[in-house]
FILOSE-209613 format. One record per residue (C-alpha): residue in one letter; y, z, x. Coordinates in steps of 0.1 Angstrom, whole numbers. Layout:
# residues N
site code a v Y w Z u X
...
//
This chain:
# residues 348
site code m v -171 w 94 u 157
site code v v -182 w 64 u 177
site code k v -166 w 31 u 187
site code i v -187 w 0 u 180
site code g v -182 w -37 u 185
site code t v -155 w -54 u 206
site code p v -118 w -44 u 203
site code d v -99 w -69 u 182
site code w v -67 w -69 u 161
site code g v -68 w -75 u 124
site code h v -69 w -61 u 89
site code a v -102 w -75 u 75
site code v v -129 w -49 u 75
site code a v -155 w -39 u 49
site code i v -188 w -20 u 45
site code i v -214 w -43 u 31
site code e v -246 w -32 u 14
site code n v -277 w -52 u 22
site code d v -309 w -57 u 2
site code q v -329 w -34 u 24
site code g v -307 w -4 u 15
site code n v -287 w -2 u 47
site code v v -251 w -10 u 52
site code d v -232 w -32 u 77
site code a v -198 w -26 u 92
site code v v -182 w -60 u 92
site code f v -149 w -69 u 108
site code a v -129 w -101 u 114
site code g v -98 w -102 u 137
site code f v -72 w -127 u 148
site code t v -78 w -129 u 185
site code g v -107 w -154 u 186
site code i v -135 w -129 u 191
site code g v -149 w -139 u 157
site code l v -167 w -120 u 130
site code q v -185 w -88 u 140
site code a v -213 w -73 u 119
site code l v -232 w -42 u 130
site code r v -259 w -22 u 112
site code y v -269 w 13 u 118
site code s v -306 w 21 u 120
site code a v -329 w 47 u 136
site code e v -327 w 27 u 168
site code g v -289 w 28 u 168
site code w v -263 w 0 u 161
site code e v -278 w -34 u 156
site code d v -258 w -67 u 159
site code v v -265 w -86 u 126
site code r v -238 w -113 u 130
site code d v -265 w -140 u 125
site code e v -271 w -128 u 90
site code y v -236 w -139 u 80
site code p v -222 w -174 u 76
site code p v -216 w -193 u 108
site code e v -183 w -201 u 124
site code d v -182 w -239 u 122
site code t v -156 w -253 u 145
site code k v -143 w -289 u 138
site code n v -118 w -310 u 156
site code v v -93 w -327 u 133
site code g v -67 w -350 u 148
site code g v -70 w -333 u 181
site code i v -66 w -299 u 166
site code t v -95 w -275 u 167
site code t v -100 w -259 u 133
site code a v -124 w -230 u 128
site code r v -143 w -229 u 95
site code g v -169 w -206 u 79
site code t v -163 w -169 u 85
site code s v -134 w -176 u 109
site code t v -112 w -178 u 78
site code w v -122 w -143 u 69
site code a v -98 w -129 u 95
site code g v -70 w -128 u 70
site code e v -89 w -106 u 45
site code f v -122 w -102 u 28
site code q v -137 w -77 u 3
site code y v -173 w -71 u -8
site code q v -190 w -60 u -41
site code d v -224 w -66 u -57
site code n v -236 w -94 u -34
site code y v -202 w -112 u -35
site code i v -176 w -116 u -8
site code i v -141 w -128 u -17
site code a v -123 w -140 u 14
site code t v -93 w -160 u 26
site code d v -101 w -196 u 31
site code s v -85 w -230 u 39
site code s v -94 w -267 u 39
site code a v -107 w -282 u 70
site code d v -74 w -299 u 79
site code g v -53 w -269 u 70
site code s v -35 w -286 u 42
site code q v -46 w -261 u 16
site code n v -50 w -224 u 18
site code g v -63 w -197 u -6
site code l v -96 w -180 u -15
site code a v -133 w -186 u -13
site code l v -161 w -169 u -31
site code w v -194 w -162 u -12
site code f v -226 w -151 u -29
site code r v -257 w -137 u -13
site code e v -291 w -146 u -27
site code n v -325 w -141 u -9
site code d v -306 w -126 u 21
site code a v -286 w -158 u 25
site code w v -248 w -163 u 20
site code s v -234 w -194 u 5
site code k v -199 w -205 u -5
site code v v -200 w -210 u -43
site code d v -164 w -216 u -51
site code q v -128 w -221 u -37
site code r v -93 w -217 u -50
site code l v -69 w -234 u -27
site code v v -32 w -241 u -29
site code p v -17 w -272 u -12
site code v v 9 w -269 u 16
site code a v 41 w -286 u 3
site code f v 55 w -291 u 38
site code r v 60 w -272 u 71
site code a v 93 w -256 u 81
site code n v 106 w -247 u 116
site code w v 101 w -210 u 122
site code t v 111 w -183 u 146
site code s v 90 w -152 u 144
site code w v 103 w -116 u 147
site code q v 90 w -117 u 183
site code g v 111 w -148 u 191
site code n v 82 w -172 u 191
site code t v 90 w -207 u 177
site code g v 69 w -232 u 158
site code t v 63 w -243 u 123
site code i v 50 w -225 u 92
site code p v 35 w -237 u 59
site code v v 57 w -237 u 28
site code y v 42 w -237 u -7
site code l v 56 w -244 u -42
site code i v 48 w -213 u -63
site code n v 61 w -210 u -98
site code d v 87 w -237 u -92
site code e v 100 w -220 u -60
site code y v 94 w -229 u -24
site code v v 82 w -199 u -4
site code v v 72 w -194 u 32
site code g v 35 w -185 u 33
site code y v 11 w -178 u 4
site code v v -19 w -160 u 16
site code p v -38 w -130 u 3
site code q v -23 w -100 u 21
site code t v -49 w -77 u 6
site code m v -75 w -77 u -22
site code c v -96 w -53 u -41
site code f v -125 w -54 u -65
site code f v -121 w -33 u -96
site code e v -146 w -5 u -90
site code d v -150 w 3 u -127
site code k v -150 w -22 u -156
site code f v -117 w -39 u -161
site code d v -124 w -51 u -196
site code d v -154 w -55 u -219
site code s v -164 w -90 u -207
site code g v -189 w -77 u -183
site code n v -175 w -99 u -155
site code i v -167 w -87 u -120
site code t v -129 w -86 u -117
site code f v -107 w -85 u -85
site code a v -70 w -85 u -76
site code a v -54 w -106 u -49
site code m v -20 w -98 u -35
site code f v -3 w -129 u -21
site code q v 25 w -124 u 4
site code s v 54 w -148 u 9
site code t v 90 w -147 u 22
site code v v 122 w -161 u 9
site code p v 157 w -162 u 26
site code r v 177 w -130 u 21
site code d v 208 w -149 u 14
site code g v 192 w -164 u -17
site code s v 193 w -200 u -4
site code a v 164 w -224 u -12
site code i v 139 w -234 u 14
site code v v 141 w -271 u 22
site code e v 120 w -295 u 41
site code g v 132 w -300 u 76
site code g v 150 w -266 u 76
site code s v 148 w -239 u 102
site code y v 143 w -202 u 94
site code k v 140 w -169 u 112
site code e v 115 w -143 u 101
site code n v 140 w -114 u 105
site code e v 163 w -132 u 80
site code q v 137 w -133 u 53
site code y v 128 w -111 u 24
site code n v 92 w -102 u 17
site code i v 78 w -107 u -18
site code q v 43 w -100 u -31
site code g v 27 w -115 u -62
site code i v -5 w -102 u -78
site code t v -31 w -124 u -95
site code i v -61 w -110 u -113
site code f v -94 w -130 u -112
site code q v -128 w -127 u -126
site code i v -161 w -141 u -114
site code q v -176 w -162 u -142
site code e v -208 w -182 u -135
site code n v -201 w -180 u -97
site code k v -166 w -194 u -102
site code i v -132 w -179 u -94
site code v v -113 w -178 u -128
site code e v -77 w -166 u -131
site code i v -71 w -145 u -161
site code e v -39 w -141 u -181
site code n v -13 w -120 u -164
site code p v -21 w -84 u -175
site code f v 10 w -67 u -161
site code d v 37 w -56 u -186
site code i v 61 w -50 u -156
site code y v 56 w -62 u -120
site code n v 82 w -60 u -93
site code k v 73 w -85 u -66
site code s v 100 w -70 u -42
site code l v 80 w -37 u -37
site code f v 59 w -42 u -6
site code a v 24 w -28 u -1
site code n v -5 w -32 u 23
site code f v -31 w -11 u 3
site code l v -43 w -11 u -33
site code d v -65 w 10 u -55
site code c v -85 w -7 u -82
site code r v -103 w 22 u -98
site code d v -103 w 45 u -128
site code l v -73 w 69 u -122
site code n v -74 w 87 u -156
site code s v -112 w 90 u -163
site code d v -112 w 68 u -194
site code g v -139 w 45 u -182
site code y v -116 w 15 u -173
site code a v -102 w 6 u -139
site code d v -65 w 10 u -133
site code f v -43 w -5 u -106
site code s v -21 w 12 u -80
site code r v 0 w -2 u -51
site code h v 7 w 20 u -21
site code v v 43 w 9 u -18
site code f v 61 w 12 u 15
site code s v 94 w 30 u 15
site code h v 110 w 3 u 36
site code t v 141 w 8 u 57
site code p v 173 w 3 u 37
site code p v 196 w -15 u 29
site code v v 174 w -46 u 28
site code y v 146 w -29 u 9
site code l v 167 w -3 u -9
site code e v 147 w -4 u -41
site code s v 115 w 4 u -22
site code w v 133 w 31 u -3
site code q v 144 w 48 u -34
site code r v 107 w 54 u -44
site code g v 103 w 78 u -15
site code g v 68 w 64 u -7
site code t v 53 w 72 u -41
site code p v 28 w 46 u -54
site code v v 33 w 23 u -84
site code i v 6 w 29 u -110
site code n v -4 w 5 u -138
site code l v -28 w 20 u -163
site code n v -54 w -1 u -181
site code n v -48 w -1 u -219
site code k v -84 w -12 u -226
site code a v -70 w -43 u -243
site code g v -64 w -66 u -213
site code g v -31 w -50 u -202
site code l v -20 w -31 u -171
site code i v 9 w -9 u -182
site code e v 33 w 5 u -157
site code y v 29 w 43 u -160
site code e v 64 w 54 u -151
site code n v 81 w 30 u -175
site code n v 57 w 39 u -203
site code q v 64 w 77 u -198
site code d v 101 w 76 u -189
site code y v 89 w 96 u -160
site code e v 97 w 92 u -123
site code m v 69 w 101 u -99
site code p v 79 w 123 u -69
site code g v 86 w 109 u -35
site code h v 88 w 125 u -1
site code s v 117 w 150 u 0
site code l v 130 w 136 u 33
site code l v 131 w 101 u 20
site code t v 164 w 107 u 3
site code r v 177 w 87 u -27
site code e v 212 w 82 u -13
site code p v 228 w 76 u 21
site code p v 229 w 90 u 48
site code f v 192 w 82 u 53
site code n v 174 w 110 u 71
site code a v 140 w 95 u 76
site code d v 126 w 61 u 85
site code s v 99 w 50 u 60
site code g v 71 w 63 u 40
site code q v 40 w 56 u 19
site code g v 18 w 73 u -6
site code y v -13 w 72 u -28
site code t v -31 w 92 u -55
site code r v -63 w 112 u -49
site code d v -78 w 143 u -65
site code i v -69 w 167 u -36
site code n v -79 w 200 u -52
site code g v -110 w 189 u -70
site code d v -99 w 195 u -106
site code g v -106 w 160 u -118
site code i v -69 w 150 u -120
site code e v -52 w 126 u -96
site code d v -26 w 142 u -73
site code i v 1 w 124 u -52
site code v v 1 w 123 u -14
site code v v 33 w 110 u 2
site code y v 40 w 109 u 39
site code e v 67 w 97 u 63
site code e v 59 w 71 u 89
site code s v 74 w 49 u 115
site code m v 56 w 22 u 133
site code f v 84 w 15 u 159
site code g v 102 w 49 u 161
site code s v 128 w 63 u 139
site code q v 165 w 57 u 142
site code f v 173 w 84 u 116
site code t v 176 w 121 u 119
site code g v 152 w 146 u 103
site code y v 121 w 124 u 108
site code d v 91 w 147 u 112
site code a v 61 w 126 u 101
site code s v 53 w 153 u 75
site code i v 29 w 150 u 45
site code e v 38 w 163 u 10
site code i v 12 w 168 u -18
site code y v 22 w 170 u -55
site code l v -6 w 183 u -77
site code g v -11 w 167 u -111
site code n v -13 w 190 u -141
site code y v -28 w 165 u -165
site code h v -45 w 131 u -166
site code l v -24 w 100 u -164
site code t v -21 w 87 u -200
site code l v -3 w 60 u -219
site code k v 18 w 67 u -250
site code e v 2 w 58 u -283
//
């Protein structure tokens, strides 16, 4: 194990294949260091930052706005000479996604999908910092923030169209008390409730095209940072899984009750992603210390599916976690594995 590049803080990291058969470790953080791209060769790690789009900095109304790959710091993902990344307009009035394509070793931005900022509200962060934050009108509701929290390309085919398909999870917050966000209002981050919406897109003729909502059930109140967009039941079609956090109750009681187990939507091969548990009347197991009822005896947890024992069937891994220390008794940071006995299937 080696450390490469300059230490930075951020979530956006990917391994990108290049036309010469090598791969690049590419990372974008939030602290102003900029995009880092390093390639391993026989001579060691080589800085290949110049092979990626430049960070073009503009001054708009006295405010310095970074463009190009600087916007990738939120999130970016790579597949088959495409990069889908967070993006914004030069003046910051619109935010969303951009599609980049590599041809003849050169990257170019071929499409954007941006959403306008409706207004900015006064905001106090959980650290106590004050300022303003963008508010968007999404599905006839004003929400604080609307940026891709995470994204994933479907590794296997999503449908029979032949198009590359990807999922983008957009994170927003709304007041816990159920009140509406209004222009000129003031809000505190620790009084908000996280929601996450998923949109499925395809790349069609180098354009970002939103497809019809494939989910039969989708609970936007279950919070996740990581996704799986791959074939979970070996039927040749990509499925979808959210690694849902078992957040601290009582605010996120519904997430807590899952015990860290992921939410799985299986591809029905007809344009639908069907929630597995609802289809089967089956409740997937969570971590035993993430209890279903008070008193709570662990902090939070998370989980995912993987074939742990090599039998070709997905198993469940769930684990406790605490980023800031536990206030509950019985927390031991343990991992539990539940072995699958059969492939995940949908009822006929």
